[in-house]
N, C-alpha and C positions, 0 to 999 in steps of 0.2 A: 302633803298631797303629792301623789305621784306626778313626776314630770311627764309631759306628753310629747315632747320633741327631743329627739336624740340625733345629734349630728356626728357621723363618723369622722374621725381624724386619721390622717396619714401619719404613720410612725416610721421613722428611718431605722432600718435594721442594717447593721454593717456585718458583712460576711467576708472572711478571708478565703480567696479562691486557692485551693490546695495545689492545683497544678500550675497555674501561671504566676502565683504569688501576688496577684493584684487584688484590689479591694472593690467589691461590687456593692453598690447602694440599691437596696430593694425596698420599695414602698409597700407596706402591708397595712390594710385597713384595720383600725381598732375594732374590737368586738362591740356590738351594740347591745346594751342592756335591754332585756325583754322580761318584764315581770310576768309571772305565771298567773293562772286564773285565781289560785288561792290568795295570792297577795293582793290582786285587784279587788276581789270580793271582800277581803278583810278590811281594806281601806274604805271601801264604800259602806260596809257595815259600821265601821267606827264613826264615819261621818253621820250616818243616820242616828246612831245611838247618842251621839253628842247633841244632836238637835232635837231628837224625839225620844227621850228616855222614859217618858211616863205617859200613861193614858192608852187609849186604843188608837193605834197607828196603822194606816192603810198605805201600802206601797204597790205601785204598778210597774211591771216589766213589759214594755211595749216594743214593737218592732214588726217588720214584715214577716210573712211566712218564710221559714227557713233561717231566721236570724239567730235561733238558738235560745229562745225565750224560756222554754220549760226548764232546760238544764241550768241556765243562769239563775232563774228564780229559785230552783231547788237549792243551788249552792248558797245563794244569799239567805234564804230562809234557815238553812242549817247553820250558817255563820251567826246570824242574829240570835239563834236559839242557844248558843254557847252560854253556859252559866245558868241553865234551866229557865231562861226566859220563855214565855209562852208565844209560840209562833204557829199560825194557821196558814195553810196553802189552799188556793183556789185558782181556777182558770175560767176565763170568759167562755171557753169552749164548752163548759157545762151549763151554759145559759143561752143556748141557741133557741131560735124560734123553730116550730115544726116545719117540715119540708114544704108544705103547701104555702106557707108564708115566705120562706126563703127563696122559693123559685117563682113567686107570683109574677115577677117582671121578666121571666124567661130563664131557662137553665144556664144560658151563657151571658147573662146581664151583669156587667161590672157594677152598675148602679144598684142592682138588686143585692149583689154581694155586700157592698158597703152599707147600704141603708137598711136592709131587711134581714141580716144574718142573726142578730142577737137581740134577746129580749131584755133590754135595759131596765124597764120598769120592774120586772121580776128580780133581776140582779140586785137592784137597789132595795126593793121591798124585803127580799128574803135573806140578803147577805149584808150589804154594806151599811144600810141604815140601822138594823138591829145590832150589828157588830159594834158600831160606833156608840150606841147608847149603853151597851154593857148589860142588857137584861140577861138574866140567867136562862140558859137553855133556849136562846132566842134565834140564833142565826143558822142558816143552812148553806153549806159549802158547795152544793151542786143542785141543779133543778131539772136539767133535761139531758136525756141520753141520746146523743146524736146518732149513734149506730142503729138503735131501735126506733128512733123517731118517736119517742114516748117520754113522758116525765119520769124522773126518778121518784121513788118513794121518799118522802121527806125524812131526813136524819138531822135532828136539831142538835146544835153544839153550844157549849158554853165555855167561858174562859175567865181568867182573873181580870181585874180592872186595868192592869197594864199588860197589853198584848199586841202582837203584830199580826197583820193579815197581808200576805204577799200574793198578789194576783198577776198571772201572766196572760198574755193574749194580744191579738191584733186590735187596732182601732181604739186603744184605751184612752187616748187624749182627745177624743172627739168631743164636741160641745155637750152632749148629753151626760158625759161623765166628769166634766171639769168640776173641780171643787170637792171631789171625793178623795183625791189622793193627797196624802201628806208629802209624799216623795214619789217621783216617777223616773224610771230609767228608760232611755231609748237605746236599743241595740242597733248600731250602724253596721250594715253589711251591703256590699255591692250586689246589684241585682243578679248578676251572673253567678255569684257565689251562693246566694240564697236559693236560686232556682236549681242549681246543681245539687244542693242538699235535699231539696224537695223531691227531685227526681230519684235520688238514692233512697230516700225514705218511702215514697209513695208510688214511684213509677211515673210514667208520662201522664199528664193531666189531659182529660178529654176536652176541657174548656179553659185553656190557659189564659185567654184574654179576660175571662170573668175575674180570675184572681189577680192577675197582673193589673188590670184596669181598675179594679176596686181599690187596690192598695195605692195606686197612683192618685186616684180621686181623694182618698183619705189624706195623703201627704200634701196634695195641692190645697185642699180646703181647710184642713185642721192644723197644718204645720207642726206636727208632733215633736220634731227635733228642736224647735224653738221653745216649746212648752216644757220639755223634760227638765227635771232637776239635775240629771247627770246623763251624759252621752258616753257610751262605751262602744269602741270599735271592736266588734266580735267576729271579725273575718277569720281569725285564728282562734278556735275554741280553747286551746291550751294557753294562749298568750293574748288575751283581750287587753285593751289599753284604754284608759280614760282620755277623752279628748274634750275640747271646749269649743263652743260654737263660734266664739270670736277668733279662734285660731285655725278655722277650717275653711 
């Protein structure tokens, strides 16, 4: 398992001063090892395969908006698929409620964002439950088109008896979804880093308190960091690192 704490050491370097003939002692910090994303994802994949090599396995990649969930989930799915293993990708973003439901408590409501954004009964009925049972042609990887505010036409998928489903999204360790995941990843990112990424991606939000408050409500009520199987500090996309709750 990758180590999570690296303490820089001071190394004495002795240099001869060419002009004065004296010796100068210079303290230089040792380089700190930083595993790249490929190494971290590979180690996480190995852990999952070791514990869940057979059957229908469902994995969550959770975190606040701007944590880097989609890219990390894509990388994990690709790694799990090495060797022709069957891997399916889905996002909770494709299981929203219609706008009239999402905004029922108000366009700027943090509680509405947390409690009314996603259609969990449909998510379970169309995707996770049939995926788990392994019926041929039974599961649907997306249900609702957020941009059009309309349902997608159903496209039913099938897979072998041994397969992975990797789901990314916010609020994935809330009470309604507990028990679904064989393994869940929480991507840890400082709020200012996540918000800077969101600004770069989407521009300024017209209702920032809706999103910020809803995610704070989720963290306070559901404690997703404590429930996660693995915590990854994803502040640096290229150099994520595994951390442990009892060491943070």
